[in-house]
C-alpha positions in Angstrom: -5.9 2.2 29.1 -8.4 4.9 28.5 -9.4 7.7 30.9 -12.3 10.0 31.1 -12.0 13.6 29.9 -12.7 14.7 33.4 -9.4 13.0 34.5 -7.4 15.0 31.9 -9.0 18.2 33.1 -7.5 17.6 36.5 -4.0 18.0 35.1 -2.8 21.6 35.0 -0.6 21.8 31.9 0.6 25.4 31.5 3.1 27.5 29.5 6.1 28.7 31.5 9.4 30.5 30.7 12.7 29.3 32.1 14.3 32.1 34.0 17.2 30.4 35.8 19.3 27.4 34.9 22.1 25.8 37.0 24.1 22.6 36.8 22.5 20.0 39.2 25.7 18.4 40.5 23.9 16.4 43.2 21.7 14.5 40.7 22.6 10.9 39.8 22.4 11.7 36.1 23.5 14.9 34.3 20.7 17.4 34.9 19.9 21.0 35.3 18.1 22.8 38.1 15.5 25.2 36.6 13.3 28.0 37.8 10.3 28.5 35.6 7.9 31.5 35.6 4.3 30.6 35.2 2.9 34.2 35.5 0.0 34.3 38.0 0.9 30.8 39.2 4.3 31.9 40.3 7.9 30.7 39.9 8.4 27.0 40.3 11.5 24.8 40.6 12.2 21.7 38.4 15.0 19.3 37.7 15.5 18.0 34.1 17.8 15.5 32.5 18.2 17.6 29.3 21.9 18.3 29.2 22.4 16.3 26.0 20.2 18.5 23.8 20.4 21.9 25.6 23.0 24.2 27.0 22.1 26.5 29.9 22.3 29.5 27.5 19.8 27.9 25.1 17.3 27.2 28.0 17.3 30.7 29.6 14.3 32.5 28.2 12.8 29.4 26.6 9.0 28.9 26.7 8.1 25.4 27.8 5.0 23.3 28.5 4.8 21.8 32.0 2.5 20.3 34.5 2.2 22.4 37.7 -0.2 20.5 39.9 1.5 17.1 40.5 2.5 16.5 44.1 6.1 18.1 44.5 8.8 15.4 44.3 12.1 15.4 46.1 15.0 15.0 43.6 18.3 15.0 45.4 18.4 18.3 47.3 15.6 20.1 45.6 11.8 19.8 45.7 10.6 19.7 42.1 7.3 21.6 41.6 6.8 21.3 37.9 7.3 18.6 35.3 8.5 19.9 31.9 7.1 17.9 29.0 9.2 16.5 26.4 9.7 13.5 24.0 12.7 11.3 23.4 14.6 11.9 20.2 16.1 9.1 18.1 19.1 8.9 20.5 16.8 8.6 23.6 17.5 12.2 24.8 14.7 14.5 25.8 13.5 17.2 23.4 11.3 19.7 25.1 7.8 20.5 23.9 7.3 24.2 23.2 4.6 26.5 22.0 5.3 27.9 18.5 4.7 31.5 19.6 6.1 33.7 22.4 2.9 35.8 22.2 1.3 33.5 24.7 0.8 34.7 28.3 2.8 32.9 30.9 0.6 30.4 32.8 -1.7 29.8 29.8 -3.5 26.5 30.1 -3.0 23.7 27.5 -6.2 21.9 26.5 
């Protein structure tokens, strides 16, 4: 399936920084609850099944790439407001996509 570039432009893909990480005990699969700072776009909540590749300590302060304008989604007892982007590794576990520099302003748009 192909889409028009104008469709892609509707998706707000932005750089954020993980500022809080908690175990998400209510989730069906091992997950974390995250709070991500997107600068002028605010702090948003997310849930992520990334416990196989990341500890809470590794995630705190990590810059990530996320969509921020999808309709919020109820996941167990939280409303997820951002979708962190990642790719499955060879074992099928999510590896997060990250900018290669921390000299990027929070909330910067990905094009």
